[in-house]
DRENRO-887188 format. One record per residue (C-alpha): residue in one letter; residue number from 1; x negated, y negated, z negated. Coordinates in Angstrom, 2 decimals. Layout:
% residues N
(site 'A' NUM (X Y Z)) ...
% end
This chain:
% residues 532
(site 'M' 1 (-5.56 2.80 -29.38)) (site 'F' 2 (-7.18 0.45 -31.96)) (site 'P' 3 (-9.67 1.88 -34.91)) (site 'W' 4 (-7.76 2.05 -37.99)) (site 'N' 5 (-8.80 -1.36 -40.24)) (site 'P' 6 (-8.49 -0.36 -44.09)) (site 'L' 7 (-8.43 -4.42 -44.59)) (site 'S' 8 (-4.87 -4.41 -42.62)) (site 'L' 9 (-2.86 -2.63 -45.62)) (site 'R' 10 (-0.66 -4.39 -47.29)) (site 'F' 11 (-2.44 -5.68 -49.93)) (site 'G' 12 (-3.37 -9.18 -51.63)) (site 'L' 13 (-5.95 -11.40 -50.21)) (site 'A' 14 (-7.72 -11.16 -53.80)) (site 'A' 15 (-7.17 -7.15 -53.93)) (site 'K' 16 (-9.25 -7.28 -50.92)) (site 'L' 17 (-11.93 -9.33 -51.52)) (site 'M' 18 (-11.87 -7.55 -54.58)) (site 'F' 19 (-12.39 -4.04 -52.82)) (site 'I' 20 (-15.19 -5.67 -50.51)) (site 'S' 21 (-17.30 -6.66 -54.03)) (site 'A' 22 (-16.57 -3.48 -55.35)) (site 'G' 23 (-17.80 -1.75 -52.29)) (site 'V' 24 (-20.64 -4.24 -52.12)) (site 'T' 25 (-21.38 -3.74 -55.55)) (site 'L' 26 (-21.26 -0.04 -55.21)) (site 'L' 27 (-23.40 0.44 -52.70)) (site 'V' 28 (-26.36 -1.75 -54.19)) (site 'C' 29 (-25.89 0.38 -57.50)) (site 'M' 30 (-26.17 3.88 -55.37)) (site 'T' 31 (-29.19 2.55 -53.17)) (site 'L' 32 (-31.34 1.50 -56.73)) (site 'M' 33 (-29.82 4.85 -57.92)) (site 'L' 34 (-31.44 6.77 -54.99)) (site 'Q' 35 (-34.45 4.54 -54.89)) (site 'A' 36 (-35.50 4.96 -58.62)) (site 'S' 37 (-34.79 8.63 -58.51)) (site 'S' 38 (-36.51 9.19 -55.70)) (site 'R' 39 (-39.34 7.12 -57.02)) (site 'L' 40 (-39.17 9.29 -60.67)) (site 'T' 41 (-39.55 12.35 -58.96)) (site 'R' 42 (-42.90 11.69 -56.84)) (site 'T' 43 (-43.92 9.52 -60.22)) (site 'M' 44 (-43.59 13.16 -62.15)) (site 'Q' 45 (-44.69 15.33 -59.64)) (site 'N' 46 (-48.02 13.46 -59.62)) (site 'A' 47 (-48.39 13.37 -63.40)) (site 'F' 48 (-47.85 17.38 -63.55)) (site 'A' 49 (-50.14 18.07 -60.99)) (site 'V' 50 (-52.63 15.45 -62.85)) (site 'N' 51 (-52.04 17.24 -66.25)) (site 'G' 52 (-52.20 20.84 -64.48)) (site 'E' 53 (-55.28 19.62 -62.75)) (site 'A' 54 (-56.86 18.69 -66.58)) (site 'L' 55 (-55.90 21.91 -67.75)) (site 'A' 56 (-56.70 24.23 -65.29)) (site 'L' 57 (-60.18 22.76 -64.99)) (site 'S' 58 (-60.65 23.17 -68.65)) (site 'L' 59 (-59.48 26.74 -68.57)) (site 'A' 60 (-61.86 27.40 -65.74)) (site 'S' 61 (-64.60 25.62 -67.72)) (site 'A' 62 (-64.05 27.84 -71.01)) (site 'A' 63 (-63.73 30.97 -68.41)) (site 'E' 64 (-66.88 30.19 -67.18)) (site 'Q' 65 (-68.70 29.99 -70.59)) (site 'S' 66 (-67.48 33.03 -71.57)) (site 'V' 67 (-68.15 35.17 -69.01)) (site 'G' 68 (-68.44 38.84 -70.31)) (site 'G' 69 (-67.20 37.67 -73.33)) (site 'N' 70 (-63.70 38.73 -75.35)) (site 'I' 71 (-60.74 38.74 -72.98)) (site 'A' 72 (-58.76 38.03 -76.29)) (site 'L' 73 (-60.09 34.36 -76.38)) (site 'L' 74 (-59.13 33.73 -72.94)) (site 'Q' 75 (-55.44 34.97 -73.45)) (site 'S' 76 (-55.70 32.82 -76.75)) (site 'A' 77 (-56.57 29.89 -74.68)) (site 'I' 78 (-54.04 30.31 -72.23)) (site 'D' 79 (-51.48 31.07 -74.62)) (site 'S' 80 (-52.31 27.34 -76.56)) (site 'G' 81 (-52.40 25.84 -73.13)) (site 'Q' 82 (-48.50 27.02 -72.35)) (site 'T' 83 (-47.58 25.43 -75.41)) (site 'L' 84 (-48.44 21.93 -74.02)) (site 'A' 85 (-45.52 20.26 -72.22)) (site 'N' 86 (-44.14 21.17 -68.75)) (site 'V' 87 (-46.47 24.07 -68.39)) (site 'R' 88 (-44.35 27.00 -66.91)) (site 'Y' 89 (-47.17 29.85 -66.61)) (site 'I' 90 (-50.81 30.61 -66.44)) (site 'Y' 91 (-52.80 33.27 -65.36)) (site 'I' 92 (-56.57 34.17 -64.65)) (site 'E' 93 (-57.55 36.63 -61.84)) (site 'E' 94 (-61.07 37.68 -61.02)) (site 'S' 95 (-62.57 37.62 -57.69)) (site 'D' 96 (-61.23 40.58 -56.44)) (site 'G' 97 (-57.65 39.68 -57.27)) (site 'T' 98 (-57.40 41.14 -60.96)) (site 'V' 99 (-55.23 39.44 -63.37)) (site 'V' 100 (-57.46 39.40 -66.43)) (site 'A' 101 (-54.88 37.10 -68.77)) (site 'H' 102 (-51.29 35.56 -68.36)) (site 'T' 103 (-48.84 34.16 -69.92)) (site 'F' 104 (-45.94 36.08 -68.51)) (site 'V' 105 (-43.68 38.57 -70.75)) (site 'P' 106 (-44.09 41.57 -70.69)) (site 'T' 107 (-45.85 41.94 -67.69)) (site 'F' 108 (-47.51 40.31 -64.63)) (site 'P' 109 (-44.85 40.11 -61.45)) (site 'V' 110 (-46.89 41.90 -59.02)) (site 'G' 111 (-47.57 39.62 -55.70)) (site 'I' 112 (-47.38 35.92 -56.89)) (site 'E' 113 (-51.15 35.85 -57.08)) (site 'R' 114 (-51.08 35.69 -53.22)) (site 'L' 115 (-48.90 32.74 -53.09)) (site 'N' 116 (-51.55 30.31 -53.82)) (site 'P' 117 (-55.33 32.12 -53.07)) (site 'V' 118 (-58.43 30.45 -53.03)) (site 'A' 119 (-60.94 31.99 -50.96)) (site 'L' 120 (-64.77 31.65 -52.19)) (site 'G' 121 (-66.45 28.39 -50.65)) (site 'E' 122 (-62.81 26.95 -49.59)) (site 'L' 123 (-62.41 23.70 -51.74)) (site 'S' 124 (-64.93 21.29 -50.21)) (site 'D' 125 (-65.13 17.27 -49.73)) (site 'G' 126 (-64.71 16.93 -53.50)) (site 'K' 127 (-61.98 18.83 -54.08)) (site 'R' 128 (-61.83 20.53 -57.25)) (site 'V' 129 (-58.12 22.16 -57.21)) (site 'K' 130 (-55.48 23.45 -54.86)) (site 'V' 131 (-52.60 22.68 -55.24)) (site 'N' 132 (-48.81 24.10 -54.12)) (site 'P' 133 (-46.57 21.40 -54.38)) (site 'E' 134 (-43.26 23.29 -54.67)) (site 'L' 135 (-44.11 27.03 -55.40)) (site 'E' 136 (-40.92 29.49 -55.58)) (site 'F' 137 (-40.90 32.98 -56.88)) (site 'T' 138 (-38.57 35.20 -59.20)) (site 'A' 139 (-39.83 36.87 -62.21)) (site 'Y' 140 (-37.66 39.51 -64.33)) (site 'G' 141 (-34.67 38.08 -62.75)) (site 'D' 142 (-35.57 33.95 -63.31)) (site 'A' 143 (-35.90 31.85 -60.71)) (site 'I' 144 (-39.28 29.87 -61.29)) (site 'R' 145 (-40.04 26.63 -59.19)) (site 'A' 146 (-43.43 25.13 -60.12)) (site 'I' 147 (-46.45 23.27 -59.08)) (site 'D' 148 (-49.18 25.71 -58.58)) (site 'V' 149 (-52.64 24.60 -59.57)) (site 'A' 150 (-55.63 26.67 -58.71)) (site 'A' 151 (-59.04 25.92 -60.19)) (site 'P' 152 (-61.76 28.09 -59.08)) (site 'I' 153 (-64.44 29.66 -61.90)) (site 'S' 154 (-67.61 29.15 -60.48)) (site 'G' 155 (-66.88 27.91 -56.88)) (site 'G' 156 (-64.60 31.12 -57.41)) (site 'A' 157 (-67.27 33.62 -57.67)) (site 'L' 158 (-65.91 34.50 -60.83)) (site 'G' 159 (-62.06 34.13 -60.04)) (site 'T' 160 (-59.28 31.44 -60.37)) (site 'V' 161 (-57.15 29.90 -63.16)) (site 'H' 162 (-53.31 29.17 -62.11)) (site 'V' 163 (-51.64 26.61 -64.06)) (site 'G' 164 (-47.84 26.40 -63.02)) (site 'M' 165 (-46.18 22.86 -64.29)) (site 'D' 166 (-42.29 23.32 -64.35)) (site 'L' 167 (-39.99 21.77 -61.51)) (site 'D' 168 (-37.12 22.17 -63.27)) (site 'A' 169 (-38.05 20.18 -65.88)) (site 'I' 170 (-38.38 17.16 -63.16)) (site 'T' 171 (-35.19 18.11 -61.99)) (site 'A' 172 (-33.65 17.48 -65.19)) (site 'E' 173 (-35.46 14.30 -65.92)) (site 'V' 174 (-34.08 13.07 -62.57)) (site 'A' 175 (-30.21 13.93 -62.82)) (site 'S' 176 (-30.48 12.31 -66.61)) (site 'L' 177 (-31.76 9.20 -65.14)) (site 'R' 178 (-29.14 9.42 -62.20)) (site 'W' 179 (-26.16 10.05 -64.88)) (site 'A' 180 (-27.34 7.01 -66.65)) (site 'L' 181 (-27.58 5.03 -63.74)) (site 'L' 182 (-24.50 5.88 -62.63)) (site 'L' 183 (-23.02 4.93 -66.14)) (site 'W' 184 (-24.65 1.75 -65.71)) (site 'A' 185 (-23.58 1.15 -62.25)) (site 'G' 186 (-19.57 1.74 -63.86)) (site 'V' 187 (-19.89 -0.84 -66.43)) (site 'I' 188 (-21.43 -3.69 -63.64)) (site 'L' 189 (-18.76 -2.49 -61.14)) (site 'F' 190 (-15.93 -3.34 -63.73)) (site 'L' 191 (-17.37 -6.41 -64.72)) (site 'G' 192 (-18.20 -7.38 -61.10)) (site 'V' 193 (-15.03 -6.76 -59.96)) (site 'L' 194 (-13.15 -8.80 -62.99)) (site 'L' 195 (-15.32 -11.69 -62.81)) (site 'S' 196 (-14.70 -12.01 -58.87)) (site 'Y' 197 (-11.05 -11.54 -59.55)) (site 'F' 198 (-11.22 -14.58 -61.67)) (site 'A' 199 (-13.29 -16.72 -59.19)) (site 'Y' 200 (-11.18 -15.75 -56.13)) (site 'T' 201 (-8.00 -16.47 -57.83)) (site 'L' 202 (-9.10 -19.96 -58.96)) (site 'M' 203 (-11.41 -21.17 -56.16)) (site 'L' 204 (-9.91 -19.56 -53.04)) (site 'L' 205 (-6.44 -18.25 -54.08)) (site 'R' 206 (-4.91 -21.50 -55.14)) (site 'P' 207 (-5.63 -23.82 -52.28)) (site 'L' 208 (-4.41 -20.94 -50.27)) (site 'R' 209 (-1.12 -20.81 -51.83)) (site 'H' 210 (-0.65 -24.32 -51.52)) (site 'L' 211 (-1.41 -24.62 -47.81)) (site 'A' 212 (1.04 -21.46 -47.48)) (site 'H' 213 (3.74 -23.46 -49.34)) (site 'V' 214 (3.57 -26.49 -47.40)) (site 'T' 215 (3.74 -23.89 -44.33)) (site 'G' 216 (6.70 -22.55 -45.57)) (site 'R' 217 (8.78 -25.70 -46.44)) (site 'I' 218 (7.83 -26.95 -42.83)) (site 'V' 219 (9.29 -23.44 -41.37)) (site 'E' 220 (12.33 -23.46 -43.29)) (site 'S' 221 (13.30 -27.28 -43.40)) (site 'N' 222 (11.73 -28.17 -40.26)) (site 'D' 223 (10.45 -31.35 -42.07)) (site 'L' 224 (7.03 -32.52 -40.67)) (site 'A' 225 (7.00 -35.23 -43.59)) (site 'Q' 226 (5.26 -32.50 -45.89)) (site 'V' 227 (1.93 -34.04 -47.18)) (site 'V' 228 (-1.28 -31.49 -48.01)) (site 'S' 229 (-3.59 -32.47 -50.95)) (site 'V' 230 (-7.17 -31.87 -50.19)) (site 'T' 231 (-9.09 -31.59 -53.54)) (site 'T' 232 (-12.41 -29.54 -52.75)) (site 'Q' 233 (-15.12 -30.70 -50.21)) (site 'D' 234 (-16.27 -26.83 -49.28)) (site 'E' 235 (-14.54 -25.07 -46.45)) (site 'L' 236 (-10.84 -24.87 -48.01)) (site 'G' 237 (-10.92 -28.65 -48.45)) (site 'Q' 238 (-12.04 -28.72 -44.71)) (site 'L' 239 (-9.13 -26.40 -43.75)) (site 'A' 240 (-6.94 -28.19 -45.75)) (site 'G' 241 (-8.18 -31.64 -44.21)) (site 'S' 242 (-7.32 -29.93 -40.70)) (site 'F' 243 (-4.13 -28.42 -41.66)) (site 'S' 244 (-2.88 -32.26 -42.63)) (site 'K' 245 (-4.14 -33.65 -39.69)) (site 'M' 246 (-2.43 -31.15 -37.40)) (site 'V' 247 (0.87 -31.95 -39.12)) (site 'E' 248 (0.23 -35.68 -38.35)) (site 'K' 249 (-0.53 -35.07 -34.82)) (site 'L' 250 (2.83 -32.53 -34.82)) (site 'R' 251 (4.63 -35.49 -36.14)) (site 'Q' 252 (3.44 -37.90 -33.26)) (site 'F' 253 (3.64 -34.94 -30.54)) (site 'Q' 254 (7.39 -34.50 -31.69)) (site 'S' 255 (8.06 -38.40 -31.54)) (site 'S' 256 (6.35 -38.61 -27.80)) (site 'L' 257 (8.10 -35.37 -27.18)) (site 'R' 258 (11.38 -36.57 -27.74)) (site 'G' 259 (11.22 -38.93 -24.84)) (site 'S' 260 (9.41 -36.25 -22.43)) (site 'V' 261 (12.44 -33.95 -22.80)) (site 'G' 262 (15.03 -36.16 -21.29)) (site 'V' 263 (12.97 -36.56 -18.40)) (site 'L' 264 (12.17 -32.92 -18.09)) (site 'K' 265 (15.71 -31.71 -18.40)) (site 'D' 266 (16.91 -34.26 -15.60)) (site 'S' 267 (13.68 -33.36 -13.17)) (site 'A' 268 (14.89 -29.61 -14.08)) (site 'S' 269 (18.37 -30.31 -13.29)) (site 'R' 270 (17.39 -31.73 -9.81)) (site 'L' 271 (14.88 -29.25 -9.18)) (site 'D' 272 (17.67 -26.47 -9.81)) (site 'A' 273 (20.24 -28.19 -7.24)) (site 'D' 274 (17.58 -28.62 -4.62)) (site 'T' 275 (16.55 -25.02 -5.07)) (site 'S' 276 (19.88 -24.11 -4.80)) (site 'E' 277 (20.43 -25.67 -1.30)) (site 'Q' 278 (17.02 -24.86 -0.05)) (site 'S' 279 (18.01 -20.79 -0.75)) (site 'A' 280 (21.01 -21.09 0.67)) (site 'M' 281 (19.47 -22.84 3.91)) (site 'I' 282 (17.21 -20.04 3.94)) (site 'N' 283 (19.33 -17.37 3.80)) (site 'R' 284 (21.50 -18.88 7.02)) (site 'Q' 285 (18.05 -19.19 8.79)) (site 'A' 286 (17.27 -15.47 7.73)) (site 'A' 287 (20.75 -14.04 8.53)) (site 'A' 288 (20.15 -16.38 11.88)) (site 'L' 289 (16.80 -14.68 12.49)) (site 'Q' 290 (18.01 -11.20 12.05)) (site 'Q' 291 (20.58 -11.79 14.42)) (site 'T' 292 (18.01 -12.94 17.18)) (site 'R' 293 (15.67 -10.29 16.11)) (site 'V' 294 (18.54 -7.41 16.79)) (site 'T' 295 (19.23 -8.90 20.16)) (site 'I' 296 (15.63 -9.28 21.18)) (site 'E' 297 (14.99 -5.78 20.16)) (site 'E' 298 (18.15 -4.59 22.05)) (site 'I' 299 (16.57 -6.84 25.61)) (site 'S' 300 (13.38 -4.92 24.44)) (site 'Q' 301 (14.63 -1.58 24.46)) (site 'T' 302 (16.61 -2.33 27.60)) (site 'S' 303 (13.48 -3.91 29.64)) (site 'R' 304 (11.43 -0.63 28.24)) (site 'M' 305 (14.01 1.34 29.59)) (site 'A' 306 (14.07 -0.20 33.01)) (site 'S' 307 (9.99 -0.73 32.95)) (site 'G' 308 (10.34 3.31 32.64)) (site 'R' 309 (12.77 3.44 35.14)) (site 'A' 310 (10.99 1.47 37.61)) (site 'K' 311 (8.11 3.55 37.08)) (site 'S' 312 (9.66 6.82 37.70)) (site 'I' 313 (11.82 5.67 40.90)) (site 'L' 314 (7.94 4.58 41.99)) (site 'E' 315 (6.27 7.76 41.20)) (site 'V' 316 (9.07 9.07 43.04)) (site 'A' 317 (8.99 6.90 45.82)) (site 'E' 318 (5.00 7.45 46.14)) (site 'R' 319 (5.63 11.35 45.78)) (site 'A' 320 (8.55 11.42 48.52)) (site 'D' 321 (5.91 8.93 50.97)) (site 'E' 322 (3.37 11.48 50.35)) (site 'V' 323 (5.52 14.37 50.83)) (site 'V' 324 (6.55 12.62 54.20)) (site 'R' 325 (2.71 12.12 55.22)) (site 'T' 326 (2.15 15.96 54.07)) (site 'G' 327 (5.43 17.11 56.27)) (site 'E' 328 (4.43 14.88 59.44)) (site 'D' 329 (0.92 16.54 59.02)) (site 'A' 330 (2.41 19.67 58.81)) (site 'L' 331 (4.77 18.98 61.72)) (site 'Q' 332 (2.17 18.26 64.12)) (site 'Q' 333 (0.17 21.24 63.16)) (site 'T' 334 (3.56 23.30 63.21)) (site 'L' 335 (3.97 21.65 67.18)) (site 'G' 336 (0.31 22.57 67.99)) (site 'G' 337 (1.15 26.06 66.80)) (site 'L' 338 (4.20 26.44 68.59)) (site 'N' 339 (2.44 25.24 71.60)) (site 'E' 340 (-0.10 28.00 71.24)) (site 'I' 341 (2.61 30.56 70.59)) (site 'Q' 342 (4.42 29.54 73.47)) (site 'G' 343 (1.03 30.53 75.69)) (site 'V' 344 (0.89 33.32 73.85)) (site 'V' 345 (4.42 34.39 74.45)) (site 'Q' 346 (3.85 33.70 78.52)) (site 'Q' 347 (0.54 36.12 78.32)) (site 'M' 348 (2.90 38.65 76.19)) (site 'A' 349 (5.20 38.55 79.01)) (site 'Q' 350 (3.04 38.77 81.80)) (site 'T' 351 (1.45 41.88 80.14)) (site 'I' 352 (4.83 43.27 79.65)) (site 'T' 353 (5.88 42.63 83.22)) (site 'Q' 354 (2.57 44.37 84.18)) (site 'L' 355 (3.30 47.13 81.81)) (site 'G' 356 (6.73 47.75 83.30)) (site 'E' 357 (5.03 47.99 86.70)) (site 'R' 358 (2.46 50.59 85.40)) (site 'T' 359 (5.19 52.75 83.92)) (site 'A' 360 (6.80 52.74 87.00)) (site 'Q' 361 (3.85 54.11 88.67)) (site 'I' 362 (3.32 56.60 86.12)) (site 'H' 363 (6.56 57.81 86.54)) (site 'D' 364 (6.25 58.23 90.07)) (site 'I' 365 (3.16 60.37 89.51)) (site 'A' 366 (5.03 62.47 87.22)) (site 'E' 367 (7.59 62.93 89.53)) (site 'T' 368 (4.82 64.25 91.84)) (site 'V' 369 (3.41 66.77 89.25)) (site 'R' 370 (7.08 67.71 88.47)) (site 'Q' 371 (7.41 68.56 92.66)) (site 'L' 372 (3.73 70.24 92.58)) (site 'G' 373 (4.98 72.27 89.55)) (site 'A' 374 (8.25 73.44 91.19)) (site 'Q' 375 (6.05 74.36 94.08)) (site 'S' 376 (3.99 76.33 92.29)) (site 'N' 377 (6.86 78.08 90.67)) (site 'M' 378 (7.69 79.48 93.88)) (site 'L' 379 (4.33 80.29 94.95)) (site 'A' 380 (4.21 82.51 91.78)) (site 'I' 381 (7.35 83.78 92.57)) (site 'N' 382 (6.33 84.73 95.73)) (site 'A' 383 (3.08 86.41 94.54)) (site 'A' 384 (4.71 88.04 91.85)) (site 'I' 385 (6.95 89.64 94.58)) (site 'E' 386 (4.25 90.68 96.84)) (site 'A' 387 (1.98 92.05 93.76)) (site 'A' 388 (5.34 94.27 92.92)) (site 'R' 389 (4.89 95.51 96.79)) (site 'A' 390 (1.27 96.32 96.47)) (site 'G' 391 (1.78 98.55 93.64)) (site 'E' 392 (-1.02 99.81 91.55)) (site 'A' 393 (-3.45 97.66 93.48)) (site 'G' 394 (-1.85 94.54 93.06)) (site 'R' 395 (-0.86 94.88 89.20)) (site 'S' 396 (-3.69 92.57 88.05)) (site 'F' 397 (-2.81 89.95 90.80)) (site 'G' 398 (0.63 90.07 89.27)) (site 'V' 399 (-0.49 89.36 85.84)) (site 'V' 400 (-2.42 86.27 87.11)) (site 'A' 401 (0.99 85.31 89.18)) (site 'R' 402 (3.12 85.50 85.83)) (site 'E' 403 (0.33 83.19 84.02)) (site 'I' 404 (0.50 80.84 87.09)) (site 'R' 405 (4.25 80.99 86.96)) (site 'A' 406 (3.88 80.53 82.82)) (site 'L' 407 (1.51 77.48 83.37)) (site 'A' 408 (4.22 75.85 85.95)) (site 'D' 409 (7.20 76.27 83.90)) (site 'Q' 410 (4.72 74.45 81.22)) (site 'S' 411 (3.78 71.60 83.25)) (site 'M' 412 (7.83 71.17 84.61)) (site 'R' 413 (8.58 71.07 80.87)) (site 'E' 414 (6.14 68.54 80.00)) (site 'T' 415 (7.03 66.55 83.28)) (site 'H' 416 (10.51 66.14 81.96)) (site 'R' 417 (9.51 65.08 78.86)) (site 'V' 418 (6.93 62.19 80.42)) (site 'T' 419 (9.75 61.43 82.78)) (site 'A' 420 (12.12 60.98 79.46)) (site 'I' 421 (9.39 58.92 77.80)) (site 'L' 422 (8.67 56.95 80.38)) (site 'S' 423 (12.19 56.09 81.26)) (site 'E' 424 (12.33 54.94 77.63)) (site 'V' 425 (9.48 53.16 77.98)) (site 'G' 426 (10.35 51.19 80.90)) (site 'A' 427 (13.99 50.56 79.11)) (site 'T' 428 (11.86 49.40 76.29)) (site 'V' 429 (9.31 47.07 78.31)) (site 'A' 430 (12.41 45.77 80.34)) (site 'Q' 431 (14.48 44.84 77.14)) (site 'A' 432 (11.01 43.45 75.75)) (site 'V' 433 (10.55 41.48 78.97)) (site 'K' 434 (14.19 40.10 78.67)) (site 'N' 435 (13.31 39.01 74.78)) (site 'S' 436 (10.09 37.35 75.99)) (site 'E' 437 (12.10 35.23 78.32)) (site 'N' 438 (14.61 34.48 75.56)) (site 'G' 439 (12.07 33.69 73.05)) (site 'A' 440 (10.43 31.41 75.72)) (site 'L' 441 (13.54 29.59 76.38)) (site 'R' 442 (14.42 29.37 72.13)) (site 'L' 443 (10.82 28.28 71.92)) (site 'Q' 444 (10.86 25.58 74.25)) (site 'V' 445 (14.39 24.23 72.67)) (site 'G' 446 (12.23 24.87 69.21)) (site 'L' 447 (9.40 22.39 70.32)) (site 'S' 448 (12.05 19.75 71.27)) (site 'Q' 449 (13.83 19.85 68.14)) (site 'V' 450 (10.11 19.60 66.37)) (site 'A' 451 (9.38 16.55 68.32)) (site 'V' 452 (12.66 15.00 67.46)) (site 'S' 453 (11.92 15.50 63.87)) (site 'G' 454 (8.57 14.24 64.21)) (site 'D' 455 (9.97 11.07 65.22)) (site 'K' 456 (12.56 11.39 62.65)) (site 'L' 457 (9.80 11.73 59.98)) (site 'R' 458 (7.52 8.77 61.33)) (site 'E' 459 (10.51 6.75 61.08)) (site 'L' 460 (11.30 7.87 57.60)) (site 'S' 461 (7.68 7.69 56.55)) (site 'G' 462 (7.87 3.72 57.64)) (site 'I' 463 (11.12 2.92 55.57)) (site 'L' 464 (9.77 5.09 52.71)) (site 'T' 465 (6.32 2.89 52.99)) (site 'E' 466 (8.20 -0.47 52.74)) (site 'S' 467 (10.55 1.34 50.14)) (site 'T' 468 (7.24 2.16 47.78)) (site 'S' 469 (6.01 -1.69 48.46)) (site 'G' 470 (9.16 -2.86 47.16)) (site 'V' 471 (9.53 -0.58 43.80)) (site 'R' 472 (5.68 -1.71 43.31)) (site 'Q' 473 (6.76 -5.22 42.99)) (site 'I' 474 (10.27 -4.19 40.88)) (site 'A' 475 (7.73 -2.25 38.69)) (site 'A' 476 (5.19 -5.01 38.51)) (site 'A' 477 (7.88 -7.70 37.55)) (site 'V' 478 (9.60 -5.59 35.13)) (site 'S' 479 (6.15 -4.79 33.16)) (site 'Q' 480 (5.64 -8.43 33.11)) (site 'Q' 481 (9.20 -9.00 31.67)) (site 'S' 482 (8.52 -6.32 29.09)) (site 'L' 483 (5.44 -7.61 28.12)) (site 'G' 484 (6.76 -10.88 27.86)) (site 'V' 485 (9.42 -9.24 25.60)) (site 'D' 486 (7.07 -7.76 23.46)) (site 'E' 487 (5.25 -10.95 22.92)) (site 'I' 488 (8.58 -12.63 21.68)) (site 'F' 489 (9.31 -9.75 19.80)) (site 'T' 490 (6.11 -9.48 17.97)) (site 'A' 491 (6.66 -13.85 16.91)) (site 'L' 492 (9.82 -12.62 16.03)) (site 'K' 493 (8.67 -9.94 13.79)) (site 'S' 494 (5.85 -12.00 12.25)) (site 'L' 495 (8.64 -14.90 11.66)) (site 'D' 496 (10.69 -12.56 10.15)) (site 'A' 497 (8.18 -10.82 7.66)) (site 'M' 498 (7.32 -14.77 7.16)) (site 'M' 499 (11.07 -15.01 6.19)) (site 'V' 500 (11.20 -12.03 3.98)) (site 'E' 501 (8.31 -13.26 2.21)) (site 'T' 502 (9.40 -16.62 1.89)) (site 'T' 503 (13.20 -15.34 0.60)) (site 'P' 504 (11.68 -13.83 -2.92)) (site 'R' 505 (9.69 -16.89 -3.12)) (site 'V' 506 (12.73 -19.25 -3.00)) (site 'A' 507 (14.56 -17.05 -5.15)) (site 'S' 508 (11.45 -17.33 -7.73)) (site 'T' 509 (11.45 -20.98 -7.30)) (site 'Q' 510 (15.17 -20.92 -8.31)) (site 'K' 511 (14.80 -18.43 -11.17)) (site 'A' 512 (12.05 -21.04 -12.22)) (site 'A' 513 (14.38 -23.83 -12.17)) (site 'S' 514 (17.22 -22.53 -13.71)) (site 'A' 515 (14.30 -21.29 -16.46)) (site 'L' 516 (13.00 -24.67 -16.47)) (site 'K' 517 (16.36 -26.49 -16.81)) (site 'D' 518 (16.78 -23.66 -19.81)) (site 'L' 519 (13.74 -24.10 -21.43)) (site 'S' 520 (14.24 -28.05 -21.31)) (site 'V' 521 (17.42 -27.45 -23.35)) (site 'N' 522 (15.71 -25.16 -25.66)) (site 'V' 523 (12.94 -28.09 -26.20)) (site 'S' 524 (15.65 -30.59 -26.66)) (site 'E' 525 (17.39 -28.44 -29.27)) (site 'L' 526 (14.00 -27.50 -30.62)) (site 'V' 527 (13.08 -31.34 -30.93)) (site 'S' 528 (16.20 -32.35 -32.64)) (site 'H' 529 (15.72 -29.57 -35.38)) (site 'Y' 530 (12.68 -31.37 -36.71)) (site 'N' 531 (12.44 -34.54 -39.10)) (site 'A' 532 (9.49 -36.64 -38.45)) 
% end
């Protein structure tokens, strides 16, 4: 936002210049008034201070001469002093602060003696009084402003005389001067504005109005044959002379422009036709390039897919080769393990055969034990019969015979159980022997099949190795093809980007050519309007 400019209001040039002159005159008057007021204030304050000092010193001398005299004489002296011009008050106080005479009515205001005190021996370096340039206090409802001048009596040993010079008188005198200056400033301002109006009208506005009239005629009638009169040699005369030269240059320019407009019009027409043809050719090239870009993009996608599939097949082939090698190693390990298992099975079959033989021997021993139990049972029966025949003497022997018989029965039962268990163990051992023989046969068949599978795996490993090598070559070729397609696609993208940038430029050139053609027509029409 631009700052507000008061000169931009719709006033005439004379009014604006009058405003400027009035403002400058008013500023000068206000400055002079403030300077005069300030100087008058300082002069009157100095004069009041000098008058107060003279009055205070005279009263101090009179008080010093009338020491111990009549107080009425002092009161009469200060009453006479108050009749002097601009004296506001007078009072005399003793060294202990007691006021002995004053001009205040009806009584002396308490406390004002402390506003400008003079101590004993305070004044030095040739000073005879102590001045407070602006002392203010209130007495009986009246505001008192004064220059308080304190003159010591006998150096302050006998008291002090205070004389107050009225500051309100200075204020009133300065206000009166300001009103007088304001009145004269108004008269000077009015006369200055009136004189400046006539001066501006005669010396400034008349030549400017003549220039405005000539300019208006040129604008309205397109007549460059207007004559600008130059009557002065000042800045306005120089402006009129420059304007006259400018009109003459315009007439020359208009005559030379007529010849150039035709050439410009023909050149603009040819440029417009050339840019139209160039734009059509660029559009056809852009369409062809776009088609080629789409085709190359499809080829690039196909090449990427082929490259990906080749890499996948290569990975699968490498994994298959690795799996076959791992399977071949595992098969070799399995074949060794099966050979070991065959040896273990053969040892187990031998152990089971030996176990069957041991079981048969144990069965024979159990049968012998069974027969011994049967014989022991028969012997126990016979012993019991004999003990019964012996009567009382053979009772203990009968008990032993019964115990032997019981042990023989238990031995026979356990022998029967052992025989049954041995029969089952023998059957199991026979079955285990049979199974071991069958397992050995099957293991032998499995070893043969594993050997055949190992040969097949070795053959498959060789085939996969050859296939992996071929797949690697295919993947490398596809990768190189993909890189080449990518480079072609990148070049086409760059060319497409250049074409995209060129097309708007051609369109802009075509628009500029068309605008230039229209401009040449407008310039031709504009030149034809002016009369040289």
